[in-house]
C-alpha positions as CSV (number, residue, x, y, z in Angstrom):
1,M,-51.9,157.5,73.8
2,S,-48.0,157.2,72.4
3,L,-44.9,156.9,74.4
4,G,-44.2,160.6,73.1
5,E,-47.5,161.7,74.4
6,M,-47.1,160.2,77.5
7,S,-43.9,162.0,78.0
8,G,-45.5,165.7,77.7
9,N,-42.5,166.6,75.7
10,R,-44.0,167.9,72.2
11,L,-40.2,167.6,71.2
12,L,-40.0,164.2,71.9
13,E,-43.4,163.4,70.9
14,R,-42.5,164.7,67.3
15,Y,-39.1,163.0,67.1
16,L,-40.7,159.6,67.9
17,G,-43.4,160.1,65.4
18,E,-40.7,160.6,63.0
19,V,-38.7,157.6,63.9
20,V,-41.8,155.3,63.9
21,S,-42.9,156.4,60.4
22,R,-39.0,155.8,59.0
23,C,-39.2,152.4,61.0
24,S,-42.4,151.2,59.5
25,L,-41.2,152.2,55.7
26,I,-38.1,150.2,56.8
27,L,-40.2,147.1,57.8
28,A,-42.4,147.5,54.8
29,L,-39.4,147.1,52.6
30,Y,-37.3,144.5,54.5
31,G,-39.4,143.1,57.1
32,R,-40.2,139.3,57.8
33,P,-43.6,138.4,58.8
34,H,-44.2,138.2,62.4
35,S,-46.5,138.3,65.1
36,S,-47.8,141.7,66.4
37,D,-48.3,140.5,69.4
38,C,-44.6,140.4,70.5
39,A,-44.5,144.0,69.6
40,V,-47.3,144.9,71.4
41,N,-45.9,142.6,74.6
42,E,-42.7,144.7,74.1
43,H,-44.4,148.2,74.2
44,S,-46.5,147.1,77.3
45,Q,-43.7,146.2,79.5
46,I,-41.8,149.3,78.5
47,I,-45.0,151.3,79.6
48,E,-45.1,149.5,82.9
49,A,-41.7,150.3,83.8
50,L,-42.0,153.9,83.0
51,R,-45.3,154.0,85.1
52,S,-43.4,152.4,87.9
53,G,-40.6,154.8,87.7
54,D,-38.0,151.8,87.0
55,A,-35.8,153.6,84.6
56,E,-33.0,151.1,84.4
57,A,-35.6,148.5,83.4
58,A,-37.2,150.9,80.9
59,I,-33.7,151.6,79.2
60,K,-33.3,147.8,79.2
61,L,-36.6,147.0,77.7
62,M,-36.4,149.6,75.0
63,D,-33.1,148.6,74.0
64,H,-34.2,145.2,73.8
65,H,-37.0,146.3,71.7
66,I,-35.2,148.2,69.2
67,G,-33.0,145.2,68.9
68,A,-35.8,143.2,68.0
69,V,-37.1,145.5,65.6
70,E,-33.8,145.7,63.8
71,K,-33.9,142.0,63.7
72,R,-37.3,142.0,62.0
73,A,-35.8,143.4,59.0
74,L,-34.3,141.3,56.6
75,I,-31.6,143.4,55.6
76,E,-29.3,140.7,54.2
77,D,-32.4,139.5,51.7
78,A,-33.4,143.2,50.8
79,P,-35.5,143.4,47.8
80,T,-34.2,145.2,45.0
81,A,-37.4,147.5,44.7
82,D,-36.8,151.0,45.4
83,L,-39.2,153.2,47.8
84,S,-41.1,154.4,44.7
85,G,-42.0,151.0,43.6
86,V,-43.0,150.1,47.1
87,L,-45.0,153.1,47.7
88,A,-46.8,152.6,43.9
89,H,-48.9,150.0,45.3
90,Y,-50.4,152.2,47.6
91,A,-50.6,155.2,45.6
92,A,-52.1,153.2,42.5
93,P,-55.8,153.4,43.8
94,L,-55.5,157.0,44.5
95,L,-54.1,157.8,41.0
96,A,-57.0,155.8,39.4
97,R,-59.3,158.0,40.8
98,Q,-58.0,161.3,39.5
99,T,-58.8,162.6,36.1
100,A,-55.7,164.3,34.4
101,V,-56.7,167.9,33.6
102,P,-54.1,169.8,31.0
103,L,-52.7,172.9,32.8
104,G,-54.8,175.7,31.3
105,S,-57.5,173.8,30.5
106,G,-59.7,174.1,33.6
107,P,-62.9,176.1,33.9
108,R,-61.1,179.5,35.0
109,A,-58.8,179.2,31.9
110,K,-60.7,181.9,29.7
111,D,-61.0,184.2,32.5
112,R,-57.0,184.1,32.9
113,T,-56.6,184.1,29.5
114,R,-58.8,187.2,29.1
115,D,-57.0,188.9,32.3
116,R,-53.6,188.4,30.7
117,T,-54.5,190.1,27.5
118,R,-56.3,193.2,29.5
119,D,-53.2,193.6,31.4
120,Q,-51.0,193.4,28.2
121,A,-53.2,196.0,26.7
122,R,-52.5,198.3,29.5
């Protein structure tokens, strides 16, 4: 269950989902290798503070977590690749499975041509 889901607030859930998606893309581009344990530990501490009702601790922990995520990014050593170059790696297997079919040559092409001819004759 995500933090957004735990809040019971659909708007917050959607917002956090979008932030997480964007951060994931940024870290895929610019992130340095790090242990996933630290992020899991950070999340666990935030959730514990929220469960105990300690808003001040939750705010401090979240602020620290966001700062740590920022530090995990290698912005100064950013690669010159653009986003399409990064995503191309993931798209290649999908594109390899697809067979290009020229427009107008599918199984219904003759039907569409016949329908257009009939409509023009009217």
